[in-house]
N, C-alpha and C positions, 0 to 999 in steps of 0.2 A: 491564379485569378488576378485580373487586372482591375485595379481599383483607382478611385480618384486620389490625387496627391494630397497629403495631409498638410503641407505648407500652405499658407494663405494665398489663394490664387488672385491674379489680376481681375478686378471687376469686369464682368462680361461686356458691359457697355463700353468701357474705356478700351478694352481689347479689340472690339469690333471697329471702333473709331480708328484705332492705330492701324488696323489691317485695311482701312479704307472701305469697309463694308457698309457703313452708314455714317451720318453726320452727328455732331453733338446735339443738334436740335432734335433729331430722331430719338436720341437717347433720353433727352429731357422729356419728350412726350411720353415715352415708355415708362420712365420713372414716375411721371405724374399719374399715369393710369395705375401703376403699381401701388402708389401711396393711397389712391382712392379705394383700393381693395384691402387696405390695412396690411399690406405686405404679403397677402396670402397667395398671390399669383406670381410666378417666377417671370423675371424680365424676358428671358428667352421666349417664353410662351406668348407674352404680350407682343413682342416684336414680330413673332410669327403670325399671330392673329390679325395684327393691323397691317401686315404686308410691308413692314418697314425694312426688312432685310430678306435677302434671297435665302432659300432653304440651304443651299450649298454653303454659303458664307457663314450661316449660323452653325451648321454642323462642324465646319472647320474651326470656328471660334470655340465651340464647346469642347472640341477635341483638344485644342491647345490648352484650354483652361483646366480640363479634368485629367488629361493624360490618357483618355480612352482613344483608341483608333476609330476612324470612320469605316463603316462596313461597306466594302465595295463589291461583295459577291452578289450572286443572284438571291432574291428573296424566296428561297425554296422552303416552304413551311415544314417544320418537323412535327408531324401529326401527333405522335405519342407525347412529345413534350408539351405541345399545345393542349392536349386533353388533360394533362396533369395540372396545368396552370388554370385552365378554364377560359372560355371566350370572353366572359364579362370582365374578368381580371385583365386580360390582354387589351381590351378596348378602353378600359378605365385608365390604365397606366401606360398605354402605348408601348407595349413590349411584344416582340415577336421572336419566338424560337425558330431558328433557321438551321437547315442541314448544310454544313460546310465540309470541305474536303478533310478537315481534321476532326469532324464530329459535330456535335450540336453547339451553336453559339446563340447568345441572346442579344438582340438588337433593340436598343431603347432610344426614344426621342429625347429623354431628359436624363443625363447621367447622375443628377442629384435627387432623383425620386427614390428615396431610401426605402419606402414601403415596397416598391417594385423589386429593388435589388435584394432586400432582406428576404422577401418571399421566395425569390428564385434560389437564393442560397440555401434557405431552409428546406426546399423541396429537392434540389439537385445536388447539394453539397457545395463545399467552399472552392472547388477547383473549376468552377464554371468560367466561361470567357464572355466578357461584355464588350459591345461595340456601340457606337453612336450611329443612328440611321435616319433616313428620311421619314419625317412624321406622316406624310401622306401615304407613303408605301407601307408603313407599319399599320396605320389605320385600315387601309384597304385589305391587307392580309388578315388582320384580326376580324374584320367584318365578313370576309369571305368564309373564314373558319366558322364563325357563329352561324352564318346562313346555312352552311353545309350541315352543321350540327342540328339546327332546327328542322332542316329538310329531312334529316334522318329520323328525327323523332316523329314528324308529321307523316312521312312516308312510311317509316319503319316496317318491318314485316308485321302482317296481320296476326301472325302467331304470337309474337311478343306482346302485342297489345291485348290479345285475348288472354294470354297468361297472366297479365297484370290484373285484368278485370276478374278472372276466375280466382286469382289469389285473394282479392278482396271479398268476393262473395263466399268462397270456402271458409275464410276466417269468420265472416259474419254468421254464416249458418252454424258453425261450430260453437259460437258464443265467445270467441276470443276477444280480449280487451286490447291486445297490442300485436302488431306484426313486426318482427325484426328481420331486416334484410341485410346480411353481413357477408361481404366478399372475403374469400380466403384465397389460398394459393391457386387452385385450378377451378374452383366453382364458387357459386353464390349460395350460401346457406339461408334458408328461411325458417324461422322459429316462430311459433305462436304462443302467447301467454294465455293459457286456459286454466281457469280456477286458480289463478295466482302463480302458476308454475309454467316456466318455459319448456316447450316441447318441440322437437324437431318436426317439421312439416314436409318440406321438400327442398330440392336444390335446382339451380339453374346453371346453364353453361356460363363460364366466365365471360365469354364473348358477348352475351346478352346483357351483361351488368349495366353498362352505360345507357343502353336503350331503355331498360326497365326503370332505372333511376330517373331518366329524362321524361319518361311518360308521367311519372308522379310529379316531377318538377313542373311540367307543363300545366298539369291540373291545378297545382298550387301557385301558378303564376311566378315561378322562379326561372331565371335565365337558363336555357339549356346549356349543359356542359359546365355550369358554375359549381364545380365540385370542391373548390379550395376554401369556401367560406362555410361558416356555421349558418344553418337556416332553421327557422321555426316558422311554419306556415300552415295553412289549412285549405281543405276543399270539401265539397259535398259529393256524396255518392248514393245513388238510389239502388237498393237491392230489393226487388219485389215491391212490397208496400211499405218498406222501411227506409226512411231517409237518414243517412249516416253522416255525421260530422267527423271528418278524418283530419287529425292533427299530425302534421308531418315534422319530424325532427331529423336533421342531417348533421353528421360530423364527418370530417375528412380523415379517415383512419389510414394507417400506413398501407393497407391493402386496397384502399379506394373508398368511394362514398359508402357510408354506413347509414341506413335509414331505419327509423322506428315510426310506425304509423299507429296512432292511438285511435281506437274506434269508439265513437260515442253515438248512441242511438237517439236521434231527435224525436222519435215517435214514442219512446217509453214514457211511462207516467210514474209518479212517485208511489213507492211501496207503502202500504199501511204500516204503522209502527208495530202493530201486533204480529205482522208477518215477517219481521226481520230475523226472528230466531232468538231474541232475548229471553232469558230466564224469567219466570213470572215475578220473582223478587225484583229483578232489574226493571221490568215494565212498570211496576208500581212506583219505583223511585223516579223514573224518567217522567211518567205522567204527572206526578206530584210537582216535579220541577218545572215542566213546560207550562203547566196550568197556573202556577203561582205568579203573582204580578211582579214585574220588574226583575232586575238581576241578570246575571250572565250564566248561560248554560254552555259548557265546553265539551266538545268531542275530541279525544286525543288518540294518538296512535300513529304508526308509520304510514308512508305513502302507500295507497292501495288497500287500506284496511276498511273501506266502506264508510268513512266519516261523512262524506258528502251525501251518500244515500240515506244515512241516518238523519242528517240535518233536514233533508227534504221531508222524510217521514215525520219528524217533529213539527215542522212547519205545517204540513198537511193536516196534522192533528189539532192544531190550534187556529188556523186561519178561518175567517168567517167574513161575511159581508160587512159587518160592523167593525172590522179590525183592519188597519192600514199596515201592510207588511212591505218592507223594501229590502232588497238583497243585493250585495256586491259579490260577484262571483268571478272566478278565473279557472275555466270558462263557465258559461251558463250551460249546464249539462241537460237539465230537464226544465221545460217551460211549465210554470205552475199558474193556474188560474188564481186570481185575487192577489197576486204577488207582483210588485214592480221589481223586475230583475235588471240589473245593470252590469255589463261585463267590464272587468278591469282592462284598461288600455293605458299603459304608462306613457305612450307617446302623446296621448291627449291629456295627460295630467290626471287620469282617472285611476289612481292607486287606491288600495284598501282604505288607508287612513283619510285620504281626501274625499272618497265617496262617503265614508262613515260620517265625516264632519258635515258634508252637504245634506245627508239624510236627516240630520237633526232639524233642518229648516223645512223639511218636507212633511211635517206633522205625522210621524209614524207612531205606531203602537209597538211594533216588533221590527227589529233590525237584524238581518243576517250578514255577517262578515265572513266571507269564505275562509279566510285564514288570518290568524294573528301572527305575523312574521317579524315584526319590528317594534321598537319602542313607541313610535308614533301611533301605530294601529292599536296597540295594547291600551294606550292612554285614551284614545278616542272611544274605544269599547267601554272602558270604565266610566268615562264622562257621560256616555249615553245611558249607562245603567244607573248612574247617580241621579240623573234627571228623570228617572222613573220609566225608562224604556226597557223592554225585554230584549236581550241581545243573545243571539245564537252564533257560535263561531267554533273554530277548530285550532288545535295546537299540535305540534309534533313532540310528544313525550312518551316514555315507556309505560307509565302507569298513571292512575288518577291523582295521587298525591303529588307527583312530580310536576303537575300543572301549576301548583302553587309556587314551587321553586322557579318554574320557567317564567311566570309573571313577575316575580321578584327580580329575576335576571333582566327582564325587559324594562325595569325601572319603575314598576308599580309598587306603591307603598303598602306595607302589610295591612294598614287600616282600611285602605281602599279595596284590597282583595277581599278582606273579611266582610265588608259592608255590601259588596256587589256580587260576589260569586255565589251562585245558588247550588250548582251541581256540576260534577265532572264525570263524564262517561269515557273510560278507556276501553278500547276494543281491538280485536284482531279478527281476520277471516280465516276459517279453517275449511278444508275440503271435506265434504260429506261422503261417506261410503255409499256405493250404489246399493240400494235395498234389494236389488234382484240377484246380485252375485256375491255379496259379501260373505266372508268365511268366518265361521264361528269356532273359537278355540278356548280351551281352559288355560289359565295362566299357570305356567311352571316356572321355577327359578331360572331355567336356562332359556326360556322363550323370549324374554324381553331384555333389552339392554338397560344400562343404569338409568339413562334419561327417560326411557319409557316407563320404568318401574314406578316413577314418581306419580304416575297418573292412574295407577290401579291400586286396589286394596291389598293385594298380595296373592299367593297361590290359591287356586280354587275359584277365582273370579272368572266369569265368562266374558271374553272380549271378542271383538270382531275386527277383522283385517280386510284389506282390499285384495281382490283376486287380480293379479297383474295381467291375466289374459283378457279381462274385461268381458263384456257381453253386448248384445244388440242395443242396450240402453246406456252404455257408458264406453269410455276409452280404455282405462286400465284399472277399473275397480272403483273409480271415484265419479261422483255426479253432483255438481253444484257446490255451493259453499254456504256456510252459516256463520253466525257471530259467536265469539267468546268475549265476555266483557266483565268489567267491574265498575261499580258506581260509587261515588263519594257525594253524599248529600250534605250540604253545609248547614248543620244545625247550630244551636247556640253554643254548645260545648266546643265544636270544631272551629266556630268563628272566634271564640275567645283564644283558642290555641294559635290560630293564624295571627291574630293581633299581637300575641306575645312572641311570635317568631319561632314557635315550637313545632316545626314541620316534621322532624324525625319522630317526635312523640305522636303526631297525628298518625303517622304510618303504623306504629305499634298499636295505638288506641283503636283504630278502625278495624284492624284484623282481629283484635281480641273481642270484638262485639259479637254477641250471638246473632245468627241469622245473616251475617254479612257474607256475601258471595264474592270472593276474590276471583281474579282471572283464572288462576290455577284451579280453584274449586269448580268453576264453571266448565273448564275443560274436562275435569274428572267426571262431572255429571254427564257430559256428552259421550265420554268413553263408556260409562256404565250403561247408558241407554243405547249403545250400539250405533250412534250417529257418526262418530268419528273413530279412527284407529289410534291407539296409544302413540305410535310413531308420528302421526300427524300432529297430535297435541304437543309432543316434544319438539317438533320442527318449528312450531309457531309460537308457543308459550314458553318462554325461557325464564 
């Protein structure tokens, strides 16, 4: 690999004056423009933009300064290498992969663009060959490639576009929450997340991969062929009478562009609290917490456990014409009447903690903070609760008691936690057995594994399992999901223990109370009732 010399080079301006390519006055003008840009623009680019030096002289000067040779071959684009770099990257950094007699070479207008050289080396290895080239020729080659790529997307075969549309509509009809498009050696695998579990759906020919990705890129307004960058974007899709918000996430894997499309139904409405599947004991605790004045109600659990759905149900339970409700969400998944919903947008300075602070000046009664993820947001939530507002939010913790530890880790003092926290609901989502084809069995010692045995009373109990063959109403014995949960209501005794920092004692105390339903006990209830299988309880509740 040919690289720039490590010894201190002669300044480009002085070098070009010595070569007779421009005058010292031209250099002074270029340096003045550079100073006005706070040094962010390279002198060579300024001299080129202001036409102070011929392109050939600048290339020769950069070659002498850097040690890179000037490329004198034909600008014959290497299509495969260009696809791996992406047209947007080539245009931004003025780099052009060309097919040479000895293989692929990389022609750059600026040998000191380390972002460009580092990216090329990371993608193609350290033995690549670099040359200095004419900036106009490089720009024209990159633009031609981008135009050809866009033309392929726009013109693409109707079959590939239909396949992309049908993939979205199949996933929506099946009730999938996510579509995973993952290139492998010879094909592109598509998996759908149904009821929280990834399932293989179909595969595409590897030759269609770039076109399929670019179809979704086009809809999300991402540059065609820009496969080397991370992307998070969105677009709308209408399927029948349902309007879907599609969230696109792209990462450049070793096999090519990997996409995940998250499907959010804009037309769905909030589910009533009593329809979520909580045990009657949990419902009583939650209703008591959400209707009490002031304080913080927290939903905890991992990503995808239904926290946002439960928050919406709680808001729906308490909102009214006489109550001002404001919500900061990332993203806004369901539009609620009588609720002022604001999407998080970090680029505009609309983070959770900034919105929570602004909400306090908006005369609210109830504030929803989509997630407490940092110290600033935690303290704004506590501040809102201390000033008499009702606050709903979520945390990522394994159980209800751990929410107290998490708030402490985020810098909230024990006394503030004790005085503001009203209730914590920890939950998971479990797949329900299909009632049309579930299999009934008696428990025997050899029937269940060790993990599953923890959710049954022992031999002789009737349990139900999924029929993997499925039926016309399900895929493989499962249909829909329900919630398993545990609740922690902060009464005077628990409040005193929080103030004293006795969190471990809280864990033991709560579980010793009669009538308390832990997450494990809730899962056992659902197994007894035939709603879920023991193996599903063991998979989700650990």
